[in-house]
N, C-alpha and C positions, 0 to 999 in steps of 0.2 A: 580664394582660399579661403584667405584668411577672415574676412568678413564673414563666412559660413562656419567657422567654428568658433567665434567671437559671440555669435547670433545663437548657437548651440549652447555655449556654455551659459549667456543667458538668459535664454528660455532652460534652462535645470536650475540657475538660482531663482526664479520668479516662480519655478514648482516649488523649491525648498522653502523660501519664501512665504509661500500657502501655507506651506503644510506646519512650518514654525509658528504661524499666527491663528491656526487653528486642526491639533492634532487629533483628534478627533472624528475630523470630516477624513473618508474615502474616498481616491477618485476610482469611480467605475472601473473595474478592469471586466475581465474573462469571468462568465460565472464559474464556481465551482464545483463540482457535480457532487451531492451526496445524497445518501440515502440508502436505501435498501440494495439496492445494484451494486454501487460503487464500494458499499462495505465486503459485496462476497466479492469485484474484484480483487480488492486489498487482502483481501482474510485468504484466496486464494493466490496470490503473490507470494505471502508468508508460507505461504503450506510450501510450493514449491522451492522455496527457498531453503525452508527445513531437510526437505527432501535433499535437494542437490547438498547440504552442509552435510548431510548422513552420508550421503553415498561418495563425499569427496573424503571424507577422517575414518570411513570404511577399508577405503583402494590403498590411502596413506598406509594404514594398519597393515592391509593385506602386504603390499608394495615394501616393508618393512621402515619407512621413513618417518613411523611414529609409534610409537610402543605402546601408546596411552590408548590401551584397548577401551577402557574403561569411558571414556569420553565418548567415544564411537558409539559403543552399547549406549550412553542416555543420548547420542544426540539421537539415532535411530528410535528409542522408544519415543522421543519426544518428537519427532516425525512420526514416529506410527500414532502416539495418541492425536495430533493435530487430524491426521487425513482421517481416522477414525471419527471426532468431533466434526467435519466437513460433512463425511457420510450421513450423521445422524440430522444436521441440519438439511440434510438435501432431503429425508425421507421425511422430514416433519410439511417440510414446503408439497412435497409432493403430496400428501397423503391432508394439506389442506387444500390442493388447489382443487382435488378429487373431491372434497366434500365438498367446494364449492361449486363443482361443477351437477354434481348430484340435485342439488338444490332446486327446489318448482320453484317458477316465476308466477 
């Protein structure tokens, strides 16, 4: 058991020494997905978070736990504007897809 722990620590030390010797070299890890699809997923997640945050603030004002109505209204407007922007991006993407589909080869 002690031998396994020593081997593990030795391996970690070797890796750290290799990183210190060449700090600009990174070991290959799982590829990070990037691109338009990931951007859309991230944006949807942020918009969903804004919607939930606004809902929580409105609920807090309605139940009397918070008297800060202005923050709730600002959160609602921020969530609404983000959602409207998402709809516009979706509409543009659908129009672009329809235009591509109309192209003759």
